[in-house]
C-alpha positions in Angstrom: 6.5 -10.6 -3.8 5.8 -8.6 -6.9 2.4 -7.1 -7.6 1.5 -6.1 -11.1 -0.9 -3.1 -11.2 -2.9 -2.4 -14.3 -4.4 1.1 -14.5 -6.7 1.4 -17.5 -9.6 3.1 -19.2 -10.9 2.8 -22.8 -7.9 4.7 -24.2 -4.9 3.8 -22.1 -3.5 1.0 -20.1 -0.5 1.5 -17.9 1.4 -1.4 -16.2 3.3 -1.0 -12.9 5.1 -3.3 -10.6 5.0 -2.7 -6.8 7.1 -4.8 -4.4 5.8 -3.4 -1.0 2.9 -1.3 0.1 5.2 1.7 0.7 7.2 1.4 -2.6 6.5 3.7 -5.5 5.0 1.9 -8.6 7.6 1.2 -11.2 6.4 1.6 -14.8 6.5 -1.6 -16.9 4.9 -0.4 -20.1 1.7 0.9 -21.5 -0.8 0.4 -24.3 -2.8 3.1 -26.2 -6.1 2.6 -28.0 -6.1 5.0 -31.0 -9.5 3.7 -32.0 -11.2 4.7 -28.8 -13.0 7.6 -30.4 -16.4 6.6 -32.0 -16.5 6.7 -35.8 -19.1 9.4 -36.5 -19.7 8.0 -40.0 -20.9 4.8 -38.4 -22.5 6.2 -35.3 -25.1 8.8 -34.7 -26.8 10.1 -31.6 -30.3 9.4 -33.1 -31.8 6.1 -34.0 -32.6 5.4 -37.7 -36.2 5.8 -39.1 -38.3 3.5 -41.2 -41.7 3.5 -42.7 -44.3 1.2 -41.4 -46.2 -1.0 -43.9 -48.1 0.7 -46.7 -48.9 3.8 -44.7 -46.2 6.3 -45.7 -47.1 8.7 -43.0 -46.4 6.3 -40.2 -42.7 6.2 -39.3 -40.9 4.4 -36.4 -37.5 4.7 -34.8 -35.2 1.8 -35.4 -32.7 1.3 -32.5 -30.1 -1.3 -33.4 -26.6 -1.8 -32.1 -24.8 1.5 -32.9 -21.7 1.1 -30.8 -18.4 0.8 -32.7 -16.9 2.4 -29.6 -18.1 -0.6 -27.5 -16.5 -3.0 -30.0 -13.2 -1.0 -29.9 -13.2 -1.1 -26.1 -13.7 -4.9 -26.2 -10.8 -5.3 -28.6 -8.6 -3.1 -26.4 -9.6 -5.1 -23.3 -8.5 -8.3 -25.1 -5.2 -6.7 -26.0 -4.6 -5.7 -22.4 -5.6 -9.2 -21.2 -3.2 -10.8 -23.7 -0.4 -8.5 -22.4 -1.2 -9.4 -18.8 -1.3 -13.1 -19.6 2.0 -12.9 -21.4 3.7 -11.3 -18.4 2.1 -13.9 -16.1 3.5 -16.8 -18.2 7.0 -15.1 -18.1 6.6 -15.0 -14.2 7.0 -11.3 -14.1 4.5 -10.9 -11.2 2.9 -12.9 -8.4 -0.3 -11.0 -7.8 -2.4 -8.8 -10.0 -4.4 -5.6 -9.1 -6.8 -4.1 -11.7 -7.6 -0.4 -11.4 -10.0 0.6 -14.2 -12.9 2.8 -15.2 -16.1 0.8 -14.5 -16.9 -0.2 -18.0 -13.3 -1.2 -18.8 -13.0 -3.2 -15.5 -16.0 -5.3 -16.6 -14.5 -5.9 -20.0 -11.1 -6.8 -18.5 -12.8 -9.3 -16.2 -14.4 -11.0 -19.2 -11.2 -10.9 -21.3 -8.8 -12.3 -18.7 -8.0 -16.0 -19.0 -8.8 -18.2 -15.9 -5.1 -18.4 -15.0 -4.9 -14.6 -14.7 -8.1 -14.3 -12.8 -6.7 -16.8 -10.2 -3.9 -14.3 -9.3 -6.2 -11.2 -9.1 -5.6 -9.8 -5.6 -7.8 -6.7 -6.0 -10.1 -4.7 -8.3 -10.7 -1.0 -8.0 -13.5 0.5 -10.1 -12.1 4.0 -10.6 -10.5 5.8 -13.5 -7.0 6.6 -12.2 -5.2 6.6 -15.6 -4.3 10.3 -15.2 -3.5 10.3 -11.5 0.0 10.4 -10.0 1.9 7.4 -8.7 1.2 8.2 -5.1 -2.5 8.0 -5.7 -2.2 4.7 -7.5 0.0 3.3 -4.8 -2.4 4.3 -2.1 -5.3 2.6 -4.0 -3.6 -0.8 -4.0 -5.2 -3.0 -1.3 -2.7 -4.1 1.4 -4.1 -7.6 1.0 -2.4 -7.8 -2.4 1.0 -8.1 -0.7 0.0 -11.0 1.6 0.4 -14.6 0.4 
């Protein structure tokens, strides 16, 4: 049985294959999101201001959607999901384990097609992108290796 492990955050996604609970993860590729940094020209840390009615001394904060970063994360999650689905259709793995930072894990859940969701054997809501292979291996649930 081959378990595909995806370790991701908003900037990077690394793909590994693991055959047994004791085996070291084998790298199977990676994706990088160069657009993960927010665009400071489009985003600010303060809401906009507007005047209220005819009274020019009365101003209010305007808080609309300011997150180009969120949009870039959603696009990256879709790219990761397409990569996973392509590997599934090529029968490269039997089970899938997602290890991702909390926000990215939620976006991956939404982006994965139903066929991929049906082979998910585990989800770990932690950012392990910069951890070593032993830490990643130890985080994989043992149940992922059982039919």
